[in-house]
N, CA, C and O atoms as a CHARMM CRD file, in Angstrom:
* protein
*
  332
    1    1 ILE  N   -117.47800-148.69200 116.70900 PROA 1      0.00000
    2    1 ILE  CA  -116.53700-149.80400 116.92600 PROA 1      0.00000
    3    1 ILE  C   -115.95900-149.66300 118.31100 PROA 1      0.00000
    4    1 ILE  O   -115.47700-148.59300 118.68200 PROA 1      0.00000
    5    2 GLU  N   -116.00300-150.73300 119.08000 PROA 2      0.00000
    6    2 GLU  CA  -115.41100-150.75200 120.40400 PROA 2      0.00000
    7    2 GLU  C   -114.09900-151.50700 120.35600 PROA 2      0.00000
    8    2 GLU  O   -113.99200-152.54300 119.69900 PROA 2      0.00000
    9    3 LEU  N   -113.10200-150.98600 121.05400 PROA 3      0.00000
   10    3 LEU  CA  -111.80600-151.62600 121.13100 PROA 3      0.00000
   11    3 LEU  C   -111.42200-151.88400 122.58100 PROA 3      0.00000
   12    3 LEU  O   -111.76700-151.10300 123.46800 PROA 3      0.00000
   13    4 PRO  N   -110.70800-152.97700 122.82200 PROA 4      0.00000
   14    4 PRO  CA  -110.20900-153.20500 124.18200 PROA 4      0.00000
   15    4 PRO  C   -109.22800-152.10100 124.57800 PROA 4      0.00000
   16    4 PRO  O   -108.68300-151.41300 123.71400 PROA 4      0.00000
   17    5 ARG  N   -109.01000-151.93700 125.84200 PROA 5      0.00000
   18    5 ARG  CA  -108.11000-150.88700 126.33900 PROA 5      0.00000
   19    5 ARG  C   -106.64000-151.23000 126.12400 PROA 5      0.00000
   20    5 ARG  O   -105.86600-150.37500 125.69200 PROA 5      0.00000
   21    6 SER  N   -106.24200-152.47000 126.41700 PROA 6      0.00000
   22    6 SER  CA  -104.82100-152.79300 126.42700 PROA 6      0.00000
   23    6 SER  C   -104.29600-153.12600 125.01600 PROA 6      0.00000
   24    6 SER  O   -105.02700-153.64300 124.17100 PROA 6      0.00000
   25    7 SER  N   -103.03100-152.81800 124.79200 PROA 7      0.00000
   26    7 SER  CA  -102.41600-153.12000 123.50000 PROA 7      0.00000
   27    7 SER  C   -102.38700-154.62000 123.20300 PROA 7      0.00000
   28    7 SER  O   -102.57000-155.03300 122.05800 PROA 7      0.00000
   29    8 SER  N   -102.15700-155.42600 124.23100 PROA 8      0.00000
   30    8 SER  CA  -102.11000-156.87400 124.00500 PROA 8      0.00000
   31    8 SER  C   -103.48500-157.39900 123.57100 PROA 8      0.00000
   32    8 SER  O   -103.56000-158.30800 122.74400 PROA 8      0.00000
   33    9 ASP  N   -104.57000-156.84100 124.11700 PROA 9      0.00000
   34    9 ASP  CA  -105.90600-157.24000 123.69400 PROA 9      0.00000
   35    9 ASP  C   -106.25000-156.68400 122.30500 PROA 9      0.00000
   36    9 ASP  O   -106.87200-157.37500 121.49900 PROA 9      0.00000
   37   10 GLN  N   -105.84800-155.44100 122.02700 PROA 10     0.00000
   38   10 GLN  CA  -106.08500-154.85600 120.72500 PROA 10     0.00000
   39   10 GLN  C   -105.37800-155.64900 119.62000 PROA 10     0.00000
   40   10 GLN  O   -105.84200-155.68800 118.48100 PROA 10     0.00000
   41   11 ALA  N   -104.26200-156.27600 119.96600 PROA 11     0.00000
   42   11 ALA  CA  -103.44500-157.01200 119.00000 PROA 11     0.00000
   43   11 ALA  C   -104.14200-158.29400 118.51600 PROA 11     0.00000
   44   11 ALA  O   -103.64900-158.95800 117.60400 PROA 11     0.00000
   45   12 SER  N   -105.27600-158.63900 119.11700 PROA 12     0.00000
   46   12 SER  CA  -105.94300-159.88800 118.70700 PROA 12     0.00000
   47   12 SER  C   -107.34200-159.67700 118.16400 PROA 12     0.00000
   48   12 SER  O   -108.00400-160.65300 117.81000 PROA 12     0.00000
   49   13 VAL  N   -107.82500-158.43200 118.08300 PROA 13     0.00000
   50   13 VAL  CA  -109.17300-158.20600 117.54600 PROA 13     0.00000
   51   13 VAL  C   -109.10600-158.01100 116.03400 PROA 13     0.00000
   52   13 VAL  O   -108.07100-157.62700 115.49000 PROA 13     0.00000
   53   14 GLY  N   -110.21800-158.27900 115.37300 PROA 14     0.00000
   54   14 GLY  CA  -110.28600-158.05900 113.93900 PROA 14     0.00000
   55   14 GLY  C   -109.48000-159.03300 113.13700 PROA 14     0.00000
   56   14 GLY  O   -109.18700-160.14100 113.58700 PROA 14     0.00000
   57   15 THR  N   -109.11800-158.61500 111.93700 PROA 15     0.00000
   58   15 THR  CA  -108.41400-159.45100 110.98200 PROA 15     0.00000
   59   15 THR  C   -106.96400-158.96700 110.83900 PROA 15     0.00000
   60   15 THR  O   -106.71100-157.77100 110.69700 PROA 15     0.00000
   61   16 LYS  N   -106.03000-159.90400 110.87900 PROA 16     0.00000
   62   16 LYS  CA  -104.61300-159.56300 110.75400 PROA 16     0.00000
   63   16 LYS  C   -104.31600-159.14600 109.31400 PROA 16     0.00000
   64   16 LYS  O   -104.77200-159.78300 108.36500 PROA 16     0.00000
   65   17 VAL  N   -103.53900-158.06000 109.16300 PROA 17     0.00000
   66   17 VAL  CA  -103.11100-157.59700 107.82400 PROA 17     0.00000
   67   17 VAL  C   -101.62600-157.25700 107.86100 PROA 17     0.00000
   68   17 VAL  O   -101.07500-156.91000 108.90600 PROA 17     0.00000
   69   18 SER  N   -100.99500-157.36400 106.70200 PROA 18     0.00000
   70   18 SER  CA   -99.56100-157.04700 106.60100 PROA 18     0.00000
   71   18 SER  C    -99.37700-155.53700 106.47700 PROA 18     0.00000
   72   18 SER  O   -100.34100-154.79200 106.30200 PROA 18     0.00000
   73   19 LYS  N    -98.12100-155.10100 106.57200 PROA 19     0.00000
   74   19 LYS  CA   -97.82400-153.67900 106.44300 PROA 19     0.00000
   75   19 LYS  C    -98.25900-153.15400 105.07800 PROA 19     0.00000
   76   19 LYS  O    -98.76100-152.03500 104.97300 PROA 19     0.00000
   77   20 ASP  N    -98.06700-153.95600 104.03600 PROA 20     0.00000
   78   20 ASP  CA   -98.44400-153.54800 102.68200 PROA 20     0.00000
   79   20 ASP  C    -99.94900-153.44500 102.49200 PROA 20     0.00000
   80   20 ASP  O   -100.40700-152.78100 101.56200 PROA 20     0.00000
   81   21 GLU  N   -100.72900-154.09300 103.36000 PROA 21     0.00000
   82   21 GLU  CA  -102.18600-154.09200 103.24100 PROA 21     0.00000
   83   21 GLU  C   -102.85800-153.03500 104.10800 PROA 21     0.00000
   84   21 GLU  O   -104.08200-152.90500 104.07200 PROA 21     0.00000
   85   22 LEU  N   -102.08200-152.27100 104.89400 PROA 22     0.00000
   86   22 LEU  CA  -102.66700-151.30800 105.82700 PROA 22     0.00000
   87   22 LEU  C   -103.56200-150.29000 105.11700 PROA 22     0.00000
   88   22 LEU  O   -103.24400-149.79200 104.03700 PROA 22     0.00000
   89   23 GLN  N   -104.68500-150.00300 105.76000 PROA 23     0.00000
   90   23 GLN  CA  -105.60200-148.96200 105.30700 PROA 23     0.00000
   91   23 GLN  C   -105.84900-148.01000 106.45500 PROA 23     0.00000
   92   23 GLN  O   -105.69600-148.37600 107.62100 PROA 23     0.00000
   93   24 VAL  N   -106.22900-146.79000 106.12600 PROA 24     0.00000
   94   24 VAL  CA  -106.53900-145.78100 107.14100 PROA 24     0.00000
   95   24 VAL  C   -107.52500-146.36300 108.13400 PROA 24     0.00000
   96   24 VAL  O   -108.53900-146.94100 107.74400 PROA 24     0.00000
   97   25 GLY  N   -107.22700-146.21100 109.42900 PROA 25     0.00000
   98   25 GLY  CA  -108.10400-146.70900 110.48600 PROA 25     0.00000
   99   25 GLY  C   -107.67700-148.05500 111.06100 PROA 25     0.00000
  100   25 GLY  O   -108.15900-148.45400 112.12100 PROA 25     0.00000
  101   26 ASP  N   -106.77500-148.76300 110.37300 PROA 26     0.00000
  102   26 ASP  CA  -106.30400-150.04600 110.91600 PROA 26     0.00000
  103   26 ASP  C   -105.47200-149.81200 112.17100 PROA 26     0.00000
  104   26 ASP  O   -104.86300-148.75500 112.34000 PROA 26     0.00000
  105   27 ILE  N   -105.45600-150.81000 113.04300 PROA 27     0.00000
  106   27 ILE  CA  -104.59400-150.78000 114.21500 PROA 27     0.00000
  107   27 ILE  C   -103.21100-151.26500 113.79400 PROA 27     0.00000
  108   27 ILE  O   -103.09600-152.28600 113.11700 PROA 27     0.00000
  109   28 VAL  N   -102.15700-150.54400 114.18900 PROA 28     0.00000
  110   28 VAL  CA  -100.80100-151.01000 113.93700 PROA 28     0.00000
  111   28 VAL  C   -100.26300-151.55600 115.27300 PROA 28     0.00000
  112   28 VAL  O   -100.40500-150.92200 116.31800 PROA 28     0.00000
  113   29 VAL  N    -99.65200-152.72600 115.21300 PROA 29     0.00000
  114   29 VAL  CA   -99.21900-153.42400 116.42200 PROA 29     0.00000
  115   29 VAL  C    -97.71000-153.51600 116.42600 PROA 29     0.00000
  116   29 VAL  O    -97.09800-153.90800 115.43200 PROA 29     0.00000
  117   30 PHE  N    -97.11200-153.15300 117.54900 PROA 30     0.00000
  118   30 PHE  CA   -95.66400-153.21200 117.75200 PROA 30     0.00000
  119   30 PHE  C    -95.35600-154.16500 118.89100 PROA 30     0.00000
  120   30 PHE  O    -96.07300-154.21400 119.89100 PROA 30     0.00000
  121   31 SER  N    -94.28800-154.91500 118.73000 PROA 31     0.00000
  122   31 SER  CA   -93.90900-155.90500 119.75100 PROA 31     0.00000
  123   31 SER  C    -92.54700-155.60300 120.33700 PROA 31     0.00000
  124   31 SER  O    -91.69800-154.97700 119.70200 PROA 31     0.00000
  125   32 ASN  N    -92.35700-156.06200 121.56400 PROA 32     0.00000
  126   32 ASN  CA   -91.07600-155.97100 122.26000 PROA 32     0.00000
  127   32 ASN  C    -90.58700-154.53900 122.43700 PROA 32     0.00000
  128   32 ASN  O    -89.39400-154.26200 122.31800 PROA 32     0.00000
  129   33 THR  N    -91.52700-153.62700 122.72400 PROA 33     0.00000
  130   33 THR  CA   -91.11800-152.24100 122.96500 PROA 33     0.00000
  131   33 THR  C    -90.67000-152.02300 124.39300 PROA 33     0.00000
  132   33 THR  O    -89.62700-151.41300 124.63200 PROA 33     0.00000
  133   34 TYR  N    -91.43800-152.51100 125.33900 PROA 34     0.00000
  134   34 TYR  CA   -91.02900-152.44700 126.75300 PROA 34     0.00000
  135   34 TYR  C    -91.27600-153.75300 127.45900 PROA 34     0.00000
  136   34 TYR  O    -90.89700-153.90400 128.62100 PROA 34     0.00000
  137   35 ARG  N    -91.90500-154.71200 126.78600 PROA 35     0.00000
  138   35 ARG  CA   -92.08000-156.06400 127.28100 PROA 35     0.00000
  139   35 ARG  C    -92.20600-156.96600 126.04100 PROA 35     0.00000
  140   35 ARG  O    -92.44800-156.48700 124.93300 PROA 35     0.00000
  141   36 SER  N    -92.04100-158.25000 126.24700 PROA 36     0.00000
  142   36 SER  CA   -92.10500-159.16700 125.10200 PROA 36     0.00000
  143   36 SER  C    -93.53700-159.30200 124.58400 PROA 36     0.00000
  144   36 SER  O    -94.49900-159.12700 125.33200 PROA 36     0.00000
  145   37 GLY  N    -93.65800-159.60700 123.32000 PROA 37     0.00000
  146   37 GLY  CA   -94.97300-159.76200 122.70900 PROA 37     0.00000
  147   37 GLY  C    -95.55900-158.40700 122.32500 PROA 37     0.00000
  148   37 GLY  O    -94.87300-157.38900 122.42000 PROA 37     0.00000
  149   38 PRO  N    -96.82900-158.38200 121.89000 PROA 38     0.00000
  150   38 PRO  CA   -97.47600-157.12100 121.50100 PROA 38     0.00000
  151   38 PRO  C    -97.48800-156.17500 122.70700 PROA 38     0.00000
  152   38 PRO  O    -97.99400-156.52200 123.77400 PROA 38     0.00000
  153   39 SER  N    -96.92600-154.98200 122.52200 PROA 39     0.00000
  154   39 SER  CA   -96.78800-154.09200 123.66900 PROA 39     0.00000
  155   39 SER  C    -97.15500-152.63600 123.37600 PROA 39     0.00000
  156   39 SER  O    -97.14000-151.80800 124.28700 PROA 39     0.00000
  157   40 HSD  N    -97.48200-152.31000 122.13300 PROA 40     0.00000
  158   40 HSD  CA   -97.84400-150.94400 121.80000 PROA 40     0.00000
  159   40 HSD  C    -98.70200-150.97300 120.54100 PROA 40     0.00000
  160   40 HSD  O    -98.47600-151.78600 119.64400 PROA 40     0.00000
  161   41 THR  N    -99.68900-150.08100 120.48000 PROA 41     0.00000
  162   41 THR  CA  -100.54000-150.00400 119.28600 PROA 41     0.00000
  163   41 THR  C   -100.79300-148.53300 118.91900 PROA 41     0.00000
  164   41 THR  O   -100.62100-147.62800 119.73600 PROA 41     0.00000
  165   42 GLY  N   -101.19600-148.33800 117.69600 PROA 42     0.00000
  166   42 GLY  CA  -101.58200-147.01700 117.21400 PROA 42     0.00000
  167   42 GLY  C   -102.63700-147.20200 116.13900 PROA 42     0.00000
  168   42 GLY  O   -103.04900-148.32600 115.85300 PROA 42     0.00000
  169   43 ILE  N   -103.06800-146.11600 115.55300 PROA 43     0.00000
  170   43 ILE  CA  -104.06900-146.14100 114.47300 PROA 43     0.00000
  171   43 ILE  C   -103.41800-145.55900 113.21800 PROA 43     0.00000
  172   43 ILE  O   -102.86800-144.45800 113.23200 PROA 43     0.00000
  173   44 TYR  N   -103.49800-146.33400 112.13100 PROA 44     0.00000
  174   44 TYR  CA  -102.85200-145.96300 110.88800 PROA 44     0.00000
  175   44 TYR  C   -103.60700-144.80600 110.24100 PROA 44     0.00000
  176   44 TYR  O   -104.83500-144.81400 110.15100 PROA 44     0.00000
  177   45 LEU  N   -102.83300-143.80000 109.78700 PROA 45     0.00000
  178   45 LEU  CA  -103.38700-142.60400 109.16600 PROA 45     0.00000
  179   45 LEU  C   -103.17700-142.54200 107.64400 PROA 45     0.00000
  180   45 LEU  O   -103.71500-141.66000 106.97400 PROA 45     0.00000
  181   46 GLY  N   -102.40100-143.47500 107.11400 PROA 46     0.00000
  182   46 GLY  CA  -102.04400-143.43000 105.69700 PROA 46     0.00000
  183   46 GLY  C   -100.65500-142.84500 105.50700 PROA 46     0.00000
  184   46 GLY  O   -100.12000-142.20800 106.41500 PROA 46     0.00000
  185   47 ASN  N   -100.07300-143.05100 104.35100 PROA 47     0.00000
  186   47 ASN  CA   -98.73900-142.52500 104.03400 PROA 47     0.00000
  187   47 ASN  C    -97.68600-142.86500 105.09500 PROA 47     0.00000
  188   47 ASN  O    -96.82200-142.04600 105.40800 PROA 47     0.00000
  189   48 ASN  N    -97.76800-144.07500 105.64000 PROA 48     0.00000
  190   48 ASN  CA   -96.82500-144.57800 106.63300 PROA 48     0.00000
  191   48 ASN  C    -96.84800-143.80000 107.95500 PROA 48     0.00000
  192   48 ASN  O    -95.89400-143.88700 108.72800 PROA 48     0.00000
  193   49 LYS  N    -97.89600-143.05600 108.22300 PROA 49     0.00000
  194   49 LYS  CA   -98.03700-142.31600 109.48200 PROA 49     0.00000
  195   49 LYS  C    -99.08200-143.00200 110.36800 PROA 49     0.00000
  196   49 LYS  O   -100.03400-143.60400 109.87300 PROA 49     0.00000
  197   50 PHE  N    -98.88500-142.90000 111.67700 PROA 50     0.00000
  198   50 PHE  CA   -99.86700-143.43100 112.61500 PROA 50     0.00000
  199   50 PHE  C    -99.91600-142.52900 113.83600 PROA 50     0.00000
  200   50 PHE  O    -98.95400-141.82200 114.13800 PROA 50     0.00000
  201   51 ILE  N   -101.04700-142.56000 114.53700 PROA 51     0.00000
  202   51 ILE  CA  -101.24300-141.76500 115.73700 PROA 51     0.00000
  203   51 ILE  C   -101.27400-142.70200 116.92900 PROA 51     0.00000
  204   51 ILE  O   -101.87000-143.77700 116.86800 PROA 51     0.00000
  205   52 HSD  N   -100.62500-142.28900 118.02400 PROA 52     0.00000
  206   52 HSD  CA  -100.54300-143.16000 119.18800 PROA 52     0.00000
  207   52 HSD  C   -100.18900-142.33300 120.42500 PROA 52     0.00000
  208   52 HSD  O    -99.70600-141.20500 120.32600 PROA 52     0.00000
  209   53 ALA  N   -100.44200-142.92400 121.58500 PROA 53     0.00000
  210   53 ALA  CA  -100.04000-142.31200 122.85200 PROA 53     0.00000
  211   53 ALA  C    -98.61500-142.74800 123.12000 PROA 53     0.00000
  212   53 ALA  O    -98.36500-143.89000 123.50600 PROA 53     0.00000
  213   54 SER  N    -97.68400-141.83500 122.91200 PROA 54     0.00000
  214   54 SER  CA   -96.25300-142.15100 122.97700 PROA 54     0.00000
  215   54 SER  C    -95.78600-142.39600 124.41700 PROA 54     0.00000
  216   54 SER  O    -95.49900-143.52800 124.80700 PROA 54     0.00000
  217   55 THR  N    -95.71900-141.34000 125.17700 PROA 55     0.00000
  218   55 THR  CA   -95.33300-141.41100 126.58800 PROA 55     0.00000
  219   55 THR  C    -96.21800-140.44300 127.36800 PROA 55     0.00000
  220   55 THR  O    -96.89900-139.60400 126.77700 PROA 55     0.00000
  221   56 SER  N    -96.20800-140.56000 128.68400 PROA 56     0.00000
  222   56 SER  CA   -97.03800-139.63000 129.46300 PROA 56     0.00000
  223   56 SER  C    -96.53400-138.19300 129.29500 PROA 56     0.00000
  224   56 SER  O    -97.31500-137.24700 129.39800 PROA 56     0.00000
  225   57 ARG  N    -95.25400-138.03000 129.04300 PROA 57     0.00000
  226   57 ARG  CA   -94.71100-136.67200 128.85400 PROA 57     0.00000
  227   57 ARG  C    -95.05100-136.12800 127.46200 PROA 57     0.00000
  228   57 ARG  O    -95.42100-134.96200 127.32400 PROA 57     0.00000
  229   58 LYS  N    -94.92700-136.96300 126.44500 PROA 58     0.00000
  230   58 LYS  CA   -95.18900-136.50800 125.05000 PROA 58     0.00000
  231   58 LYS  C    -96.66200-136.51600 124.68900 PROA 58     0.00000
  232   58 LYS  O    -97.09700-135.72900 123.84800 PROA 58     0.00000
  233   59 GLY  N    -97.44300-137.40300 125.31700 PROA 59     0.00000
  234   59 GLY  CA   -98.85500-137.52700 124.99800 PROA 59     0.00000
  235   59 GLY  C    -99.08600-138.16000 123.64500 PROA 59     0.00000
  236   59 GLY  O    -98.29800-138.99100 123.19400 PROA 59     0.00000
  237   60 VAL  N   -100.17600-137.76300 122.99400 PROA 60     0.00000
  238   60 VAL  CA  -100.56100-138.34000 121.69800 PROA 60     0.00000
  239   60 VAL  C    -99.75700-137.64700 120.60400 PROA 60     0.00000
  240   60 VAL  O    -99.72100-136.41900 120.52300 PROA 60     0.00000
  241   61 VAL  N    -99.11200-138.45500 119.76500 PROA 61     0.00000
  242   61 VAL  CA   -98.27000-137.91600 118.69900 PROA 61     0.00000
  243   61 VAL  C    -98.53000-138.68200 117.39000 PROA 61     0.00000
  244   61 VAL  O    -99.12900-139.75700 117.39200 PROA 61     0.00000
  245   62 ILE  N    -98.07300-138.11000 116.29700 PROA 62     0.00000
  246   62 ILE  CA   -98.09000-138.78500 114.99500 PROA 62     0.00000
  247   62 ILE  C    -96.64600-139.17500 114.68900 PROA 62     0.00000
  248   62 ILE  O    -95.74000-138.34700 114.78600 PROA 62     0.00000
  249   63 SER  N    -96.43700-140.43000 114.32000 PROA 63     0.00000
  250   63 SER  CA   -95.10600-140.95100 114.04900 PROA 63     0.00000
  251   63 SER  C    -95.08200-141.63400 112.69600 PROA 63     0.00000
  252   63 SER  O    -96.12700-141.88100 112.09300 PROA 63     0.00000
  253   64 ASP  N    -93.87200-141.93800 112.22000 PROA 64     0.00000
  254   64 ASP  CA   -93.67700-142.56400 110.92000 PROA 64     0.00000
  255   64 ASP  C    -93.31100-144.02700 111.10100 PROA 64     0.00000
  256   64 ASP  O    -92.38800-144.34900 111.84900 PROA 64     0.00000
  257   65 LEU  N    -94.02600-144.91600 110.42200 PROA 65     0.00000
  258   65 LEU  CA   -93.73300-146.34300 110.49600 PROA 65     0.00000
  259   65 LEU  C    -92.33100-146.67300 109.98000 PROA 65     0.00000
  260   65 LEU  O    -91.77300-147.71300 110.33100 PROA 65     0.00000
  261   66 ASN  N    -91.76000-145.79800 109.15000 PROA 66     0.00000
  262   66 ASN  CA   -90.44800-146.05500 108.57000 PROA 66     0.00000
  263   66 ASN  C    -89.29200-145.56400 109.42600 PROA 66     0.00000
  264   66 ASN  O    -88.12900-145.73200 109.06000 PROA 66     0.00000
  265   67 SER  N    -89.61300-144.94800 110.58400 PROA 67     0.00000
  266   67 SER  CA   -88.50800-144.53500 111.48000 PROA 67     0.00000
  267   67 SER  C    -87.82900-145.80700 111.96800 PROA 67     0.00000
  268   67 SER  O    -88.45300-146.86600 112.03700 PROA 67     0.00000
  269   68 ASN  N    -86.55200-145.69700 112.30600 PROA 68     0.00000
  270   68 ASN  CA   -85.77800-146.87100 112.71200 PROA 68     0.00000
  271   68 ASN  C    -86.46700-147.63400 113.84100 PROA 68     0.00000
  272   68 ASN  O    -86.58800-148.85700 113.77400 PROA 68     0.00000
  273   69 TYR  N    -86.91900-146.92900 114.87300 PROA 69     0.00000
  274   69 TYR  CA   -87.51900-147.59300 116.04000 PROA 69     0.00000
  275   69 TYR  C    -88.78000-148.35500 115.66300 PROA 69     0.00000
  276   69 TYR  O    -88.90100-149.54000 115.97600 PROA 69     0.00000
  277   70 TYR  N    -89.72400-147.69200 114.99300 PROA 70     0.00000
  278   70 TYR  CA   -91.00300-148.35100 114.69200 PROA 70     0.00000
  279   70 TYR  C    -90.86700-149.39300 113.59700 PROA 70     0.00000
  280   70 TYR  O    -91.59800-150.38400 113.60400 PROA 70     0.00000
  281   71 ARG  N    -89.95700-149.20000 112.66200 PROA 71     0.00000
  282   71 ARG  CA   -89.71300-150.23000 111.64700 PROA 71     0.00000
  283   71 ARG  C    -89.22300-151.51300 112.31400 PROA 71     0.00000
  284   71 ARG  O    -89.62800-152.61400 111.94000 PROA 71     0.00000
  285   72 LYS  N    -88.34100-151.35400 113.31000 PROA 72     0.00000
  286   72 LYS  CA   -87.78200-152.49600 114.02200 PROA 72     0.00000
  287   72 LYS  C    -88.84000-153.26000 114.82000 PROA 72     0.00000
  288   72 LYS  O    -88.79000-154.48700 114.90000 PROA 72     0.00000
  289   73 HSD  N    -89.79500-152.53800 115.41000 PROA 73     0.00000
  290   73 HSD  CA   -90.78200-153.15700 116.31700 PROA 73     0.00000
  291   73 HSD  C    -92.12800-153.46000 115.69600 PROA 73     0.00000
  292   73 HSD  O    -92.96400-154.10500 116.33000 PROA 73     0.00000
  293   74 PHE  N    -92.36400-153.00700 114.45900 PROA 74     0.00000
  294   74 PHE  CA   -93.66700-153.26500 113.81500 PROA 74     0.00000
  295   74 PHE  C    -93.86900-154.76800 113.64200 PROA 74     0.00000
  296   74 PHE  O    -92.96700-155.47600 113.19400 PROA 74     0.00000
  297   75 SER  N    -95.06400-155.24900 114.00100 PROA 75     0.00000
  298   75 SER  CA   -95.39000-156.66900 113.84300 PROA 75     0.00000
  299   75 SER  C    -96.40500-156.91300 112.75400 PROA 75     0.00000
  300   75 SER  O    -96.16400-157.71100 111.84700 PROA 75     0.00000
  301   76 TYR  N    -97.54900-156.23200 112.83000 PROA 76     0.00000
  302   76 TYR  CA   -98.63900-156.44400 111.86200 PROA 76     0.00000
  303   76 TYR  C    -99.72500-155.40400 112.11300 PROA 76     0.00000
  304   76 TYR  O    -99.65500-154.62900 113.06700 PROA 76     0.00000
  305   77 GLY  N   -100.70200-155.40100 111.26200 PROA 77     0.00000
  306   77 GLY  CA  -101.85600-154.56000 111.44300 PROA 77     0.00000
  307   77 GLY  C   -103.07100-155.39900 111.78700 PROA 77     0.00000
  308   77 GLY  O   -103.06400-156.61400 111.58900 PROA 77     0.00000
  309   78 ARG  N   -104.11300-154.76500 112.30000 PROA 78     0.00000
  310   78 ARG  CA  -105.39600-155.41000 112.57100 PROA 78     0.00000
  311   78 ARG  C   -106.48400-154.52700 111.96700 PROA 78     0.00000
  312   78 ARG  O   -106.49200-153.31100 112.16300 PROA 78     0.00000
  313   79 ARG  N   -107.39700-155.15100 111.23400 PROA 79     0.00000
  314   79 ARG  CA  -108.51800-154.41500 110.66500 PROA 79     0.00000
  315   79 ARG  C   -109.77200-154.79900 111.43300 PROA 79     0.00000
  316   79 ARG  O   -110.16900-155.96400 111.46500 PROA 79     0.00000
  317   80 VAL  N   -110.39000-153.79200 112.05500 PROA 80     0.00000
  318   80 VAL  CA  -111.59100-154.01200 112.86300 PROA 80     0.00000
  319   80 VAL  C   -112.75700-153.30700 112.14800 PROA 80     0.00000
  320   80 VAL  O   -112.68600-152.11600 111.84400 PROA 80     0.00000
  321   81 THR  N   -113.80500-154.05500 111.89400 PROA 81     0.00000
  322   81 THR  CA  -114.98900-153.46700 111.25200 PROA 81     0.00000
  323   81 THR  C   -116.19800-153.67900 112.15200 PROA 81     0.00000
  324   81 THR  O   -116.20500-154.56400 113.00700 PROA 81     0.00000
  325   82 SER  N   -117.21500-152.85600 111.94700 PROA 82     0.00000
  326   82 SER  CA  -118.43500-153.02000 112.75000 PROA 82     0.00000
  327   82 SER  C   -119.20000-154.23200 112.24800 PROA 82     0.00000
  328   82 SER  O   -119.10700-154.61100 111.08000 PROA 82     0.00000
  329   83 ASN  N   -119.95900-154.83000 113.15700 PROA 83     0.00000
  330   83 ASN  CA  -120.71800-156.03400 112.79000 PROA 83     0.00000
  331   83 ASN  C   -122.01200-155.68100 112.10700 PROA 83     0.00000
  332   83 ASN  O   -122.77500-156.57100 111.73100 PROA 83     0.00000
């Protein structure tokens, strides 16, 4: 599976899914984190956890979708499958 590089492009690939429909491997999309609209993405790991590149200082981390920050900015998931 190939994905676009930017979070704004990743936010439009595949099929849109709600938070309740997330499955392992889905893209999680966050909006209005540092600019308006889709601005950050990660990959859902299950159990409300996702992996993402946080900051250049922190690097790649695992975070919780239920944390105050990510709960506030979560928009939707995207499910991308191979053709």
